[in-house]
MIKE-705758 format. One record per atom (N, C-alpha, C): atom name; x negated, y negated, z negated; residue number from 1. Coordinates in steps of 0.001 Angstrom, whole numbers. Layout:
BEGIN
CA  X  Y  Z  NUM
...
This chain:
BEGIN
N  -97299  -135178  -112695  1
CA  -97714  -134976  -111305  1
C  -96534  -135293  -110373  1
N  -96805  -136127  -109373  2
CA  -95755  -136518  -108443  2
C  -95388  -135363  -107517  2
N  -94239  -135551  -106848  3
CA  -93771  -134505  -105927  3
C  -94760  -134314  -104792  3
N  -95340  -135402  -104289  4
CA  -96318  -135299  -103194  4
C  -97566  -134553  -103651  4
N  -98006  -134806  -104872  5
CA  -99184  -134105  -105395  5
C  -98909  -132617  -105564  5
N  -97712  -132281  -106016  6
CA  -97341  -130874  -106156  6
C  -97344  -130166  -104805  6
N  -96832  -130838  -103782  7
CA  -96821  -130238  -102446  7
C  -98242  -130044  -101933  7
N  -99131  -131001  -102233  8
CA  -100516  -130889  -101778  8
C  -101207  -129711  -102468  8
N  -100989  -129572  -103788  9
CA  -101587  -128462  -104525  9
C  -101046  -127133  -104015  9
N  -99742  -127071  -103777  10
CA  -99139  -125840  -103258  10
C  -99703  -125484  -101900  10
N  -99894  -126471  -101047  11
CA  -100444  -126228  -99716  11
C  -101869  -125686  -99800  11
N  -102681  -126268  -100689  12
CA  -104061  -125814  -100854  12
C  -104083  -124375  -101375  12
N  -103196  -124069  -102331  13
CA  -103131  -122709  -102858  13
C  -102716  -121711  -101773  13
N  -101776  -122100  -100938  14
CA  -101326  -121214  -99857  14
C  -102452  -120956  -98860  14
N  -103223  -121998  -98554  15
CA  -104368  -121818  -97650  15
C  -105387  -120864  -98267  15
N  -105664  -121050  -99556  16
CA  -106617  -120167  -100235  16
C  -106147  -118726  -100257  16
N  -104853  -118508  -100530  17
CA  -104304  -117154  -100543  17
C  -104384  -116532  -99153  17
N  -104089  -117326  -98123  18
CA  -104160  -116811  -96749  18
C  -105588  -116397  -96388  18
N  -106575  -117198  -96815  19
CA  -107978  -116857  -96533  19
C  -108364  -115569  -97257  19
N  -107971  -115441  -98518  20
CA  -108264  -114211  -99271  20
C  -107594  -112996  -98625  20
N  -106359  -113182  -98164  21
CA  -105655  -112077  -97510  21
C  -106386  -111627  -96245  21
N  -106872  -112582  -95469  22
CA  -107611  -112244  -94255  22
C  -108913  -111516  -94583  22
N  -109576  -111938  -95655  23
CA  -110814  -111267  -96063  23
C  -110554  -109813  -96450  23
N  -109452  -109587  -97185  24
CA  -109125  -108222  -97600  24
C  -108674  -107373  -96412  24
N  -107999  -107992  -95437  25
CA  -107482  -107242  -94294  25
C  -108519  -107063  -93188  25
N  -109616  -107812  -93251  26
CA  -110617  -107755  -92182  26
C  -111164  -106343  -91953  26
N  -111501  -105573  -93010  27
CA  -111961  -104193  -92757  27
C  -110915  -103349  -92030  27
N  -109638  -103554  -92350  28
CA  -108583  -102810  -91658  28
C  -108528  -103197  -90183  28
N  -108683  -104497  -89913  29
CA  -108711  -104932  -88515  29
C  -109870  -104280  -87763  29
N  -111034  -104196  -88424  30
CA  -112190  -103568  -87783  30
C  -111906  -102105  -87449  30
N  -111266  -101407  -88355  31
CA  -110942  -99998  -88103  31
C  -110029  -99871  -86898  31
N  -108989  -100708  -86845  32
CA  -108037  -100633  -85729  32
C  -108715  -100994  -84412  32
N  -109500  -102073  -84390  33
CA  -110180  -102482  -83154  33
C  -111108  -101387  -82652  33
N  -111888  -100827  -83554  34
CA  -112882  -99849  -83142  34
C  -112273  -98494  -82784  34
N  -111043  -98262  -83207  35
CA  -110388  -97015  -82808  35
C  -110030  -97011  -81334  35
N  -110069  -98170  -80680  36
CA  -109783  -98275  -79245  36
C  -111060  -98361  -78411  36
N  -112227  -98130  -79027  37
CA  -113491  -98226  -78314  37
C  -114043  -96844  -77978  37
N  -115020  -96838  -77086  38
CA  -115774  -95613  -76834  38
C  -116851  -95457  -77914  38
N  -117466  -94298  -77954  39
CA  -118517  -94030  -78932  39
C  -119659  -95024  -78778  39
N  -120053  -95310  -77522  40
CA  -121166  -96224  -77270  40
C  -120821  -97643  -77712  40
N  -119589  -98078  -77477  41
CA  -119190  -99426  -77867  41
C  -119179  -99595  -79387  41
N  -118780  -98550  -80092  42
CA  -118771  -98623  -81554  42
C  -120185  -98781  -82083  42
N  -121133  -98021  -81517  43
CA  -122516  -98101  -81984  43
C  -123193  -99390  -81560  43
N  -122793  -99932  -80420  44
CA  -123456  -101139  -79905  44
C  -123112  -102360  -80742  44
N  -121815  -102591  -80962  45
CA  -121395  -103769  -81729  45
C  -120046  -103487  -82368  45
N  -120073  -103199  -83645  46
CA  -118841  -102837  -84339  46
C  -117927  -104036  -84543  46
N  -118476  -105259  -84468  47
CA  -117686  -106461  -84713  47
C  -116998  -106980  -83464  47
N  -117398  -106496  -82278  48
CA  -116840  -106997  -81031  48
C  -115473  -106383  -80754  48
N  -114664  -107122  -80013  49
CA  -113375  -106590  -79589  49
C  -113587  -105525  -78514  49
N  -112688  -104555  -78396  50
CA  -112856  -103515  -77372  50
C  -112742  -104090  -75969  50
N  -113623  -103640  -75070  51
CA  -113585  -104108  -73685  51
C  -112360  -103581  -72957  51
N  -112035  -102326  -73220  52
CA  -110815  -101712  -72705  52
C  -110177  -100908  -73836  52
N  -108868  -100851  -73822  53
CA  -108165  -100121  -74875  53
C  -108193  -98628  -74581  53
N  -108967  -97885  -75372  54
CA  -109109  -96436  -75185  54
C  -107971  -95715  -75909  54
N  -106807  -95721  -75276  55
CA  -105668  -95020  -75851  55
C  -105918  -93513  -75878  55
N  -106849  -93047  -75024  56
CA  -107177  -91623  -74993  56
C  -107693  -91137  -76346  56
N  -108277  -92046  -77138  57
CA  -108743  -91646  -78470  57
C  -107596  -91088  -79309  57
N  -106453  -91744  -79241  58
CA  -105310  -91317  -80046  58
C  -104739  -89989  -79542  58
N  -104735  -89807  -78228  59
CA  -104273  -88522  -77689  59
C  -105223  -87395  -78073  59
N  -106511  -87664  -78017  60
CA  -107506  -86634  -78345  60
C  -107444  -86261  -79828  60
N  -107373  -87262  -80698  61
CA  -107353  -86995  -82143  61
C  -106061  -86277  -82544  61
N  -104966  -86611  -81892  62
CA  -103694  -85934  -82170  62
C  -103836  -84423  -82009  62
N  -104520  -84016  -80937  63
CA  -104712  -82592  -80695  63
C  -105823  -81984  -81533  63
N  -106941  -82692  -81678  64
CA  -108077  -82153  -82420  64
C  -107750  -81946  -83894  64
N  -106958  -82839  -84454  65
CA  -106587  -82716  -85861  65
C  -105446  -81721  -86068  65
N  -104661  -81510  -85023  66
CA  -103408  -80788  -85241  66
C  -102496  -81629  -86110  66
N  -102326  -82887  -85719  67
CA  -101692  -83894  -86574  67
C  -100301  -83505  -87073  67
N  -99394  -83008  -86229  68
CA  -98039  -82707  -86746  68
C  -98046  -81740  -87923  68
N  -98822  -80649  -87819  69
CA  -98859  -79660  -88896  69
C  -99469  -80255  -90163  69
N  -100570  -80996  -90008  70
CA  -101219  -81574  -91182  70
C  -100375  -82687  -91795  70
N  -99626  -83394  -90955  71
CA  -98713  -84408  -91491  71
C  -97659  -83750  -92372  71
N  -97105  -82645  -91916  72
CA  -96108  -81920  -92711  72
C  -96732  -81423  -94016  72
N  -97951  -80855  -93936  73
CA  -98637  -80389  -95153  73
C  -98811  -81521  -96163  73
N  -99331  -82640  -95686  74
CA  -99600  -83768  -96574  74
C  -98308  -84362  -97108  74
N  -97286  -84422  -96256  75
CA  -95986  -84957  -96692  75
C  -95369  -84088  -97775  75
N  -95373  -82761  -97566  76
CA  -94777  -81856  -98554  76
C  -95554  -81889  -99873  76
N  -96893  -81947  -99772  77
CA  -97714  -82041  -100983  77
C  -97404  -83322  -101751  77
N  -97321  -84442  -101037  78
CA  -97043  -85727  -101678  78
C  -95642  -85738  -102270  78
N  -94675  -85197  -101529  79
CA  -93294  -85161  -102020  79
C  -93179  -84312  -103283  79
N  -93780  -83125  -103268  80
CA  -93745  -82251  -104441  80
C  -94416  -82921  -105632  80
N  -95576  -83507  -105405  81
CA  -96337  -84112  -106495  81
C  -95615  -85312  -107092  81
N  -95156  -86219  -106238  82
CA  -94513  -87444  -106727  82
C  -93185  -87130  -107419  82
N  -92434  -86161  -106883  83
CA  -91168  -85779  -107515  83
C  -91406  -85261  -108931  83
N  -92388  -84385  -109090  84
CA  -92695  -83862  -110415  84
C  -93170  -84942  -111365  84
N  -94012  -85851  -110872  85
CA  -94521  -86928  -111724  85
C  -93384  -87821  -112204  85
N  -92450  -88151  -111307  86
CA  -91315  -89007  -111687  86
C  -90424  -88305  -112701  86
N  -90134  -87022  -112473  87
CA  -89244  -86289  -113387  87
C  -89869  -86144  -114767  87
N  -91103  -85639  -114817  88
CA  -91753  -85426  -116113  88
C  -92086  -86753  -116790  88
N  -92519  -87729  -116009  89
CA  -92874  -89014  -116600  89
C  -91673  -89745  -117171  89
N  -90553  -89719  -116446  90
CA  -89363  -90437  -116922  90
C  -88751  -89772  -118148  90
N  -88654  -88450  -118131  91
CA  -88056  -87756  -119289  91
C  -88936  -87876  -120528  91
N  -90250  -87681  -120343  92
CA  -91154  -87794  -121490  92
C  -91217  -89222  -122002  92
N  -91307  -90201  -121091  93
CA  -91355  -91595  -121512  93
C  -90093  -92009  -122247  93
N  -88938  -91534  -121772  94
CA  -87669  -91860  -122435  94
C  -87599  -91240  -123821  94
N  -87915  -89959  -123912  95
CA  -87826  -89266  -125190  95
C  -88788  -89855  -126219  95
N  -90019  -90119  -125814  96
CA  -91013  -90650  -126744  96
C  -90676  -92072  -127164  96
N  -90034  -92829  -126272  97
CA  -89694  -94213  -126597  97
C  -88525  -94294  -127558  97
N  -87564  -93388  -127399  98
CA  -86358  -93443  -128234  98
C  -86497  -92674  -129551  98
N  -87521  -91843  -129665  99
CA  -87741  -91104  -130906  99
C  -88675  -91905  -131810  99
N  -88159  -92405  -132892  100
CA  -88932  -93248  -133797  100
C  -89511  -92390  -134932  100
N  -90709  -91895  -134725  101
CA  -91369  -91110  -135761  101
C  -92873  -91189  -135551  101
N  -93610  -90826  -136572  102
CA  -95063  -90835  -136474  102
C  -95544  -89798  -135462  102
N  -94881  -88649  -135417  103
CA  -95251  -87601  -134470  103
C  -95055  -88081  -133033  103
N  -93970  -88800  -132788  104
CA  -93722  -89327  -131447  104
C  -94814  -90296  -131019  104
N  -95267  -91128  -131947  105
CA  -96340  -92077  -131638  105
C  -97640  -91351  -131315  105
N  -97951  -90322  -132094  106
CA  -99163  -89541  -131850  106
C  -99092  -88840  -130489  106
N  -97940  -88248  -130187  107
CA  -97769  -87553  -128910  107
C  -97870  -88521  -127733  107
N  -97363  -89741  -127917  108
CA  -97446  -90735  -126847  108
C  -98902  -91088  -126538  108
N  -99673  -91331  -127588  109
CA  -101081  -91667  -127352  109
C  -101858  -90481  -126794  109
N  -101492  -89272  -127189  110
CA  -102123  -88090  -126598  110
C  -101760  -87961  -125128  110
N  -100515  -88314  -124786  111
CA  -100054  -88192  -123402  111
C  -100747  -89164  -122471  111
N  -101047  -90376  -122960  112
CA  -101638  -91388  -122086  112
C  -103162  -91430  -122176  112
N  -103743  -90728  -123148  113
CA  -105198  -90774  -123321  113
C  -105985  -90268  -122113  113
N  -105484  -89309  -121303  114
CA  -106268  -88884  -120126  114
C  -106546  -89998  -119132  114
N  -105783  -91100  -119180  115
CA  -106055  -92208  -118263  115
C  -107443  -92787  -118479  115
N  -107996  -92621  -119672  116
CA  -109293  -93207  -120003  116
C  -110464  -92267  -119738  116
N  -110169  -91066  -119230  117
CA  -111215  -90074  -118968  117
C  -111478  -89996  -117469  117
N  -112691  -90237  -117002  118
CA  -112987  -90153  -115560  118
C  -112767  -88739  -115032  118
N  -112177  -88657  -113849  119
CA  -111885  -87344  -113265  119
C  -113160  -86530  -113055  119
N  -114243  -87182  -112665  120
CA  -115485  -86467  -112378  120
C  -116042  -85740  -113591  120
N  -115651  -86185  -114796  121
CA  -116193  -85572  -116006  121
C  -115549  -84218  -116326  121
N  -114391  -83941  -115746  122
CA  -113741  -82656  -116052  122
C  -113303  -81902  -114798  122
N  -113752  -82330  -113613  123
CA  -113256  -81692  -112389  123
C  -113737  -80241  -112257  123
N  -114927  -79924  -112750  124
CA  -115402  -78535  -112675  124
C  -114576  -77644  -113597  124
N  -114336  -78126  -114809  125
CA  -113497  -77378  -115748  125
C  -112085  -77202  -115195  125
N  -111564  -78257  -114575  126
CA  -110226  -78185  -113991  126
C  -110174  -77151  -112871  126
N  -111221  -77099  -112062  127
CA  -111267  -76124  -110972  127
C  -111260  -74699  -111505  127
N  -112051  -74436  -112544  128
CA  -112076  -73100  -113140  128
C  -110725  -72752  -113770  128
N  -110101  -73733  -114427  129
CA  -108794  -73496  -115046  129
C  -107734  -73225  -113982  129
N  -107796  -73978  -112885  130
CA  -106849  -73770  -111792  130
C  -107017  -72386  -111170  130
N  -108248  -71933  -111070  131
CA  -108496  -70589  -110540  131
C  -107927  -69525  -111468  131
N  -108048  -69728  -112767  132
CA  -107512  -68777  -113742  132
C  -105995  -68638  -113612  132
N  -105320  -69767  -113370  133
CA  -103861  -69761  -113267  133
C  -103377  -69620  -111813  133
N  -104292  -69277  -110901  134
CA  -103959  -69023  -109492  134
C  -103292  -70235  -108829  134
N  -103833  -71409  -109089  135
CA  -103306  -72634  -108509  135
C  -104122  -73129  -107321  135
N  -105258  -72501  -107051  136
CA  -106085  -72949  -105942  136
C  -105636  -72284  -104650  136
N  -106098  -72835  -103534  137
CA  -105819  -72314  -102187  137
C  -104342  -72366  -101810  137
N  -103580  -73247  -102451  138
CA  -102179  -73412  -102070  138
C  -101745  -74847  -102327  138
N  -100881  -75362  -101450  139
CA  -100393  -76725  -101610  139
C  -99495  -76834  -102845  139
N  -98736  -75771  -103141  140
CA  -97885  -75796  -104334  140
C  -98693  -75887  -105609  140
N  -99766  -75112  -105690  141
CA  -100624  -75178  -106872  141
C  -101288  -76526  -107014  141
N  -101699  -77115  -105883  142
CA  -102313  -78443  -105927  142
C  -101301  -79479  -106397  142
N  -100037  -79317  -105979  143
CA  -98996  -80241  -106435  143
C  -98813  -80184  -107939  143
N  -98868  -78971  -108519  144
CA  -98745  -78829  -109974  144
C  -99896  -79529  -110687  144
N  -101094  -79436  -110111  145
CA  -102246  -80115  -110711  145
C  -102049  -81627  -110685  145
N  -101481  -82129  -109588  146
CA  -101203  -83567  -109505  146
C  -100179  -83991  -110558  146
N  -99255  -83094  -110916  147
CA  -98311  -83438  -111984  147
C  -99059  -83816  -113257  147
N  -100015  -82974  -113611  148
CA  -100757  -83229  -114837  148
C  -101614  -84474  -114764  148
N  -102222  -84728  -113602  149
CA  -103097  -85885  -113472  149
C  -102314  -87193  -113358  149
N  -101121  -87134  -112797  150
CA  -100339  -88350  -112602  150
C  -99393  -88676  -113736  150
N  -99117  -87700  -114581  151
CA  -98138  -87904  -115657  151
C  -98540  -88982  -116672  151
N  -99812  -89086  -117099  152
CA  -100141  -90080  -118135  152
C  -99746  -91514  -117773  152
N  -100090  -91964  -116580  153
CA  -99721  -93324  -116188  153
C  -98214  -93468  -116078  153
N  -97547  -92434  -115543  154
CA  -96093  -92495  -115418  154
C  -95431  -92582  -116789  154
N  -95887  -91776  -117740  155
CA  -95330  -91818  -119100  155
C  -95526  -93201  -119705  155
N  -96702  -93774  -119509  156
CA  -97000  -95105  -120044  156
C  -96037  -96148  -119481  156
N  -95784  -96102  -118164  157
CA  -94926  -97109  -117536  157
C  -93469  -96910  -117914  157
N  -92994  -95656  -117905  158
CA  -91602  -95409  -118276  158
C  -91354  -95707  -119754  158
N  -92322  -95393  -120604  159
CA  -92194  -95662  -122039  159
C  -92001  -97154  -122280  159
N  -92808  -97980  -121622  160
CA  -92669  -99422  -121793  160
C  -91361  -99951  -121235  160
N  -90907  -99377  -120130  161
CA  -89659  -99849  -119530  161
C  -88460  -99511  -120410  161
N  -88439  -98292  -120941  162
CA  -87306  -97881  -121774  162
C  -87214  -98757  -123021  162
N  -88341  -99178  -123577  163
CA  -88313  -100048  -124765  163
C  -87607  -101367  -124473  163
N  -87600  -101802  -123209  164
CA  -86958  -103068  -122860  164
C  -85461  -102922  -122630  164
N  -84956  -101682  -122590  165
CA  -83525  -101462  -122357  165
C  -82759  -101547  -123673  165
N  -81633  -102218  -123672  166
CA  -80823  -102285  -124917  166
C  -80239  -100922  -125258  166
N  -80336  -100541  -126496  167
CA  -79833  -99246  -126952  167
C  -78323  -99159  -126824  167
N  -77649  -100322  -126718  168
CA  -76185  -100333  -126622  168
C  -75691  -99624  -125360  168
N  -76521  -99628  -124290  169
CA  -76134  -98921  -123076  169
C  -75937  -97432  -123354  169
N  -76861  -96850  -124084  170
CA  -76773  -95424  -124381  170
C  -75684  -95144  -125413  170
N  -75515  -96037  -126357  171
CA  -74476  -95841  -127357  171
C  -73082  -95869  -126735  171
N  -72876  -96745  -125758  172
CA  -71577  -96796  -125090  172
C  -71305  -95506  -124333  172
N  -72348  -94938  -123710  173
CA  -72187  -93668  -123025  173
C  -71867  -92542  -123985  173
N  -72507  -92548  -125134  174
CA  -72251  -91512  -126137  174
C  -70824  -91625  -126676  174
N  -70339  -92854  -126841  175
CA  -68966  -93048  -127321  175
C  -67962  -92489  -126316  175
N  -68282  -92603  -125024  176
CA  -67402  -92078  -123976  176
C  -67494  -90566  -123832  176
N  -68316  -89916  -124646  177
CA  -68379  -88472  -124650  177
C  -69524  -87865  -123877  177
N  -70448  -88680  -123392  178
CA  -71587  -88153  -122629  178
C  -72613  -87542  -123574  178
N  -73220  -86449  -123144  179
CA  -74290  -85832  -123918  179
C  -75567  -86645  -123775  179
N  -76610  -86264  -124554  180
CA  -77887  -86987  -124455  180
C  -78449  -86856  -123042  180
N  -78299  -85657  -122465  181
CA  -78746  -85452  -121082  181
C  -77922  -86293  -120118  181
N  -76605  -86339  -120329  182
CA  -75744  -87130  -119457  182
C  -76037  -88611  -119543  182
N  -76331  -89088  -120752  183
CA  -76687  -90502  -120922  183
C  -77938  -90838  -120125  183
N  -78931  -89946  -120184  184
CA  -80175  -90206  -119450  184
C  -79945  -90191  -117943  184
N  -79251  -89170  -117449  185
CA  -79076  -89008  -116005  185
C  -78155  -90069  -115415  185
N  -77067  -90371  -116102  186
CA  -76043  -91252  -115534  186
C  -76246  -92727  -115854  186
N  -76918  -93021  -116962  187
CA  -77040  -94417  -117383  187
C  -78482  -94918  -117315  187
N  -79392  -94203  -117967  188
CA  -80774  -94689  -118080  188
C  -81535  -94548  -116768  188
N  -81496  -93355  -116170  189
CA  -82300  -93106  -114969  189
C  -81961  -94065  -113819  189
N  -80666  -94342  -113540  190
CA  -80382  -95309  -112461  190
C  -80915  -96713  -112738  190
N  -81007  -97084  -114018  191
CA  -81517  -98415  -114357  191
C  -83029  -98493  -114167  191
N  -83690  -97339  -114078  192
CA  -85147  -97285  -113959  192
C  -85662  -97519  -112535  192
N  -84789  -97904  -111608  193
CA  -85184  -98000  -110198  193
C  -86453  -98828  -109983  193
N  -86617  -100007  -110623  194
CA  -87852  -100778  -110389  194
C  -89128  -100030  -110770  194
N  -89143  -99413  -111961  195
CA  -90357  -98719  -112391  195
C  -90525  -97407  -111627  195
N  -89420  -96745  -111251  196
CA  -89523  -95539  -110425  196
C  -90171  -95878  -109088  196
N  -89756  -96977  -108478  197
CA  -90343  -97390  -107194  197
C  -91833  -97663  -107335  197
N  -92217  -98293  -108434  198
CA  -93627  -98581  -108657  198
C  -94434  -97297  -108826  198
N  -93901  -96360  -109614  199
CA  -94584  -95077  -109807  199
C  -94711  -94337  -108476  199
N  -93666  -94388  -107657  200
CA  -93708  -93728  -106344  200
C  -94790  -94347  -105472  200
N  -94830  -95669  -105418  201
CA  -95815  -96350  -104568  201
C  -97232  -96005  -105004  201
N  -97513  -96135  -106294  202
CA  -98866  -95897  -106791  202
C  -99313  -94464  -106522  202
N  -98417  -93501  -106723  203
CA  -98800  -92109  -106569  203
C  -98832  -91669  -105113  203
N  -97975  -92224  -104278  204
CA  -98059  -91928  -102841  204
C  -99391  -92412  -102290  204
N  -99794  -93636  -102660  205
CA  -101075  -94165  -102206  205
C  -102235  -93285  -102674  205
N  -102162  -92822  -103898  206
CA  -103246  -92009  -104467  206
C  -103274  -90611  -103849  206
N  -102152  -89924  -103873  207
CA  -102129  -88522  -103442  207
C  -102318  -88399  -101943  207
N  -101674  -89250  -101172  208
CA  -101811  -89173  -99715  208
C  -103252  -89408  -99280  208
N  -103931  -90323  -99950  209
CA  -105290  -90687  -99554  209
C  -106371  -89919  -100307  209
N  -105985  -89010  -101189  210
CA  -106974  -88297  -101992  210
C  -107755  -87302  -101127  210
N  -109051  -87277  -101323  211
CA  -109917  -86373  -100574  211
C  -110581  -85340  -101477  211
N  -111046  -85773  -102642  212
CA  -111866  -84910  -103485  212
C  -111088  -83729  -104048  212
N  -109913  -83974  -104618  213
CA  -109168  -82877  -105249  213
C  -108723  -81818  -104229  213
N  -108160  -82183  -103069  214
CA  -107868  -81147  -102061  214
C  -109111  -80395  -101611  214
N  -110244  -81090  -101521  215
CA  -111479  -80421  -101126  215
C  -111878  -79362  -102149  215
N  -111679  -79653  -103434  216
CA  -112038  -78708  -104491  216
C  -111050  -77538  -104579  216
N  -109764  -77810  -104373  217
CA  -108731  -76825  -104669  217
C  -108291  -75987  -103474  217
N  -108406  -76501  -102267  218
CA  -107868  -75770  -101115  218
C  -108891  -74845  -100460  218
N  -110174  -75172  -100555  219
CA  -111243  -74290  -100078  219
C  -111064  -73827  -98630  219
N  -110508  -74700  -97794  220
CA  -110365  -74359  -96379  220
C  -109173  -73493  -96062  220
N  -108437  -72984  -97086  221
CA  -107271  -72143  -96831  221
C  -106100  -72979  -96295  221
N  -105972  -74188  -96789  222
CA  -104993  -75160  -96319  222
C  -105749  -76447  -96029  222
N  -105067  -77405  -95427  223
CA  -105741  -78660  -95126  223
C  -104743  -79802  -95197  223
N  -105287  -81011  -95412  224
CA  -104490  -82233  -95392  224
C  -105092  -83178  -94369  224
N  -104425  -84287  -94145  225
CA  -104919  -85257  -93161  225
C  -106284  -85798  -93555  225
N  -106496  -86034  -94850  226
CA  -107785  -86562  -95291  226
C  -108907  -85563  -95046  226
N  -108665  -84300  -95310  227
CA  -109689  -83284  -95071  227
C  -109962  -83133  -93581  227
N  -108921  -83204  -92762  228
CA  -109098  -83062  -91320  228
C  -109869  -84238  -90734  228
N  -109722  -85423  -91323  229
CA  -110464  -86592  -90821  229
C  -111960  -86409  -90980  229
N  -112359  -85612  -91962  230
CA  -113782  -85420  -92237  230
C  -114457  -84563  -91172  230
N  -113685  -83828  -90370  231
CA  -114264  -82930  -89381  231
C  -114994  -83684  -88270  231
N  -114750  -84982  -88148  232
CA  -115401  -85777  -87104  232
C  -116782  -86271  -87527  232
N  -117190  -85930  -88752  233
CA  -118531  -86275  -89228  233
C  -119359  -85000  -89281  233
N  -120355  -84904  -88412  234
CA  -121202  -83728  -88350  234
C  -122584  -83969  -88890  234
N  -123396  -82910  -88901  235
CA  -124753  -83025  -89436  235
C  -125645  -83855  -88528  235
N  -125433  -83734  -87232  236
CA  -126312  -84398  -86268  236
C  -125622  -85533  -85516  236
N  -124322  -85559  -85514  237
CA  -123611  -86610  -84796  237
C  -122253  -86849  -85431  237
N  -121894  -88120  -85568  238
CA  -120580  -88487  -86083  238
C  -119784  -89145  -84961  238
N  -118606  -88618  -84696  239
CA  -117763  -89155  -83627  239
C  -116929  -90301  -84201  239
N  -117553  -91472  -84238  240
CA  -116966  -92608  -84922  240
C  -115647  -93038  -84303  240
N  -115532  -93000  -82988  241
CA  -114298  -93441  -82352  241
C  -113125  -92550  -82758  241
N  -113387  -91255  -82917  242
CA  -112334  -90338  -83354  242
C  -112080  -90456  -84856  242
N  -113145  -90647  -85620  243
CA  -112993  -90773  -87074  243
C  -112155  -92005  -87427  243
N  -112412  -93116  -86754  244
CA  -111650  -94334  -87028  244
C  -110204  -94199  -86576  244
N  -110004  -93502  -85461  245
CA  -108632  -93242  -85009  245
C  -107894  -92378  -86018  245
N  -108584  -91387  -86575  246
CA  -107977  -90537  -87599  246
C  -107614  -91345  -88839  246
N  -108451  -92324  -89190  247
CA  -108151  -93197  -90335  247
C  -106853  -93961  -90086  247
N  -106675  -94455  -88863  248
CA  -105445  -95179  -88528  248
C  -104235  -94258  -88653  248
N  -104338  -93066  -88073  249
CA  -103248  -92090  -88163  249
C  -102898  -91782  -89622  249
N  -103930  -91615  -90442  250
CA  -103724  -91221  -91836  250
C  -103162  -92360  -92675  250
N  -103478  -93594  -92317  251
CA  -103102  -94747  -93136  251
C  -101691  -95246  -92871  251
N  -101128  -94913  -91722  252
CA  -99818  -95467  -91355  252
C  -98710  -95068  -92341  252
N  -98553  -93785  -92719  253
CA  -97437  -93423  -93613  253
C  -97460  -94123  -94973  253
N  -98601  -94142  -95720  254
CA  -98553  -94838  -97016  254
C  -98327  -96338  -96880  254
N  -98828  -96937  -95811  255
CA  -98564  -98368  -95592  255
C  -97081  -98604  -95371  255
N  -96430  -97701  -94621  256
CA  -94992  -97821  -94388  256
C  -94216  -97700  -95690  256
N  -94615  -96764  -96559  257
CA  -93950  -96609  -97856  257
C  -94122  -97866  -98696  257
N  -95328  -98422  -98688  258
CA  -95584  -99638  -99464  258
C  -94733  -100797  -98968  258
N  -94646  -100993  -97649  259
CA  -93862  -102092  -97100  259
C  -92377  -101923  -97410  259
N  -91923  -100670  -97454  260
CA  -90513  -100401  -97717  260
C  -90147  -100665  -99176  260
N  -91084  -100393  -100097  261
CA  -90785  -100493  -101529  261
C  -91499  -101653  -102216  261
N  -92153  -102536  -101453  262
CA  -93000  -103550  -102076  262
C  -92219  -104529  -102945  262
N  -90953  -104751  -102631  263
CA  -90186  -105728  -103421  263
C  -89986  -105275  -104865  263
N  -90178  -103965  -105115  264
CA  -89981  -103450  -106470  264
C  -91267  -103396  -107283  264
N  -92432  -103493  -106620  265
CA  -93669  -103155  -107321  265
C  -93997  -104149  -108426  265
N  -93821  -105464  -108173  266
CA  -94129  -106446  -109203  266
C  -93154  -106333  -110361  266
N  -91861  -106160  -110024  267
CA  -90859  -106015  -111074  267
C  -91143  -104781  -111931  267
N  -91551  -103702  -111282  268
CA  -91825  -102495  -112029  268
C  -93085  -102579  -112868  268
N  -94103  -103286  -112370  269
CA  -95350  -103396  -113111  269
C  -95196  -104202  -114387  269
N  -94330  -105227  -114355  270
CA  -94164  -106078  -115537  270
C  -92995  -105627  -116398  270
N  -92222  -104629  -115920  271
CA  -91081  -104164  -116695  271
C  -91548  -103590  -118020  271
N  -90915  -103990  -119075  272
CA  -91273  -103484  -120394  272
C  -92375  -104260  -121063  272
N  -92938  -105263  -120380  273
CA  -94009  -106031  -120997  273
C  -93486  -106835  -122188  273
N  -92219  -107285  -122066  274
CA  -91576  -107994  -123161  274
C  -90338  -107227  -123570  274
N  -90279  -106855  -124806  275
CA  -89132  -106079  -125262  275
C  -87895  -106962  -125279  275
N  -86820  -106452  -124605  276
CA  -85594  -107225  -124521  276
C  -84636  -106922  -125659  276
């Protein structure tokens, strides 16, 4: 293939990717456009651009949601959950990867097997179990539940990444007098930055945007941004202009996290695919 033909193929591929990107982003554009409309304009034509920018929607939703308090609640819940998932996932993935035994293999498959079980199939049992251990009606208890639900994927990703690391790195640390814990903290964990970033991104997107589990576990005692967004949908009337504005408010933080860490996500997803 000539250089000119390669450039033509590359150009066509770029055009196709741009069109696909616009198709995927179009629903987001609709949400943003309609968040600046009045209730009547949203119902009349959802595809039309706003006639006037209703910035008052954002001021109203800020107060109606109690956004600052709920932002702090959701942030602390996400921070607690993601921190626990990274700590437990990295330590378990490292230990299971470096321990060469039949028991380690069995434990690894047991650890990742929950990924294949739909949440809806055990959510009632989980709710009853959480009530028994007094984990409901609190953000801390909900964070602990997220540890268990998020750990399987994290263990799977860290396990694969550690297999790609040369054992000589840890042996050199041990020769210098570092303990097994010191080797992990000082040598292995810093090298895990790509997969750690990927685990953070995936779990921030999931936990921040999760609606069902907080609805089951908090029972109105606490609230998150996702639960507060639902208050704009009533039995007889849905305040669409406020609901869409709430979606924009709720979506900004995880999008910011993704944009900040996106350069690591591909590297982290493929890390460990080929043993080095």
